[in-house]
N, C-alpha and C positions, 0 to 999 in steps of 0.2 A: 501969772498964776500957773501952778503946775497942772499938767494933764492928768496926773494920777495922785491920789491922796490915800494915806493909810486910814483904815477904819477899824472900829471894834466890832466884834460879833459875839453873840452868846454861844457858848459851847454846850454840848449835850450834858456835860457834867454840871454846868451852871443851871441848865434847865431842870435837871434832877434835883438840885439843891432847892430850887424855887418850889418845885412840886412837893418835896418833903416838908419844907417850912410851911407851905400853905395848908397841907393836910394836917400837920400837927396843930396849927392854930385853929383850923376848923373843928378838929376833935376837941380841943380845949373849950371852945364855946358851944360845942354840941350841935353843929350845923354841917351836915354833909353837903358838899358843894361840887360844882364842876369848875375845873381849872384849865385855862387855855393860855398858851404862851406862843407868841408869833415873833418873827424876825422883823427887821425894819421895813421889809417889803410886804409884810402881812402874811407870809407863808407860815403855816402851822409848824412849830418846832416841837411842842410837847402838849399833851392833852390827857386829862384824867377826870373821869366821872366817879366820884367816891360812892361807895356802896350806900344806898339809901337816898341818893340825890335824885332829882326828877330828870328824866331823860329829855323832856322838852326844854330844859335849860341849856342844853348843849350848844345849839346854834346861836342864841343870843350872847352866850359867854364868849364864843369865838369872835363875834362881832364887836364885843367890848374890847378885846385885845387888839383887833385890827384898827378900830377907831382910835384907841389911845396911841398906837404907833403912828398912824397916819396923821392925826392932828397934833401929835406931840403934846397932848394935854390929857388930864384925867377925863373920863367920860362923865356925862351929866352936866357939862358946861354950857350947853345951849339953852336958850329960852325956848319955850314950847313952840312959838310961831316959826322959829328957824329949824326946829327939829324935823318937821315933815319935809321941808325942802332938802335937808341933808340926806335923809333916808331915801327919798325918791330920786334925787340927783345922783346918788351913788349906787344905783341899782340894788338897793336894799342890802348892801354889804356892811353898812355902818349902823350904829345905834347910839343913842344918847343916854341909855340906861346907866346909872352909876355902877361902879365896880370894875372899871378898866383903868389901868395906870400905864403910862409909858415907862420903858426901861431905859434909864439915862446913865451913861458912863462918860465921864469927862466932858459933860455938856452936849454929848451926842446921843440922840435917841437911836437905840439899837434894836428896839422891839417894843412889845406891849404884853401885858398880862391882863387877863379877864377872869373874874370870879363871879359865879352866879349860883343862886340857890338859897342864899341867906338874905335877910333884910339888907338894903343898900349900905347902911353904915357898917354892918358886919362884913359884907363883901369887900369893902374898902380896907378894913382892918386886916383881913386875911391877905389881900393883895400886898399891903404894906409889909406884912411879915415875910412874904415871899421875896420882896425886893431887898429886905434887910439881910437875907441869907447870902446874897451875892458878895463875892470878894471884888470890890470895885477899886 
């Protein structure tokens, strides 16, 4: 097994494409949202709070992106009884609220996107639009 492997990473241009696609979709459906994009280690790469979105949505949206990247799954996957253990066990850095999706390139999770401020099904639609904007 090699000591070093090549990995993919999201560029700032890619993050901007995602922000643009997410804001466009949010405007189409008439929902101002908060958008957070993190890298594979959970570090914030891009963040935007659309005009008219609720400021209290910012932290949970970042947590959605971090959770999707960390668990390599969309958020909202846990049963309620497991959710509290996850939140407490991870020092309240994660959430099970729907609206977070992993960013996957060539089978490798390179980050996560979180959308907050719309109903859960619309948060997911906006996140999917952002992922579709990436050249993968």
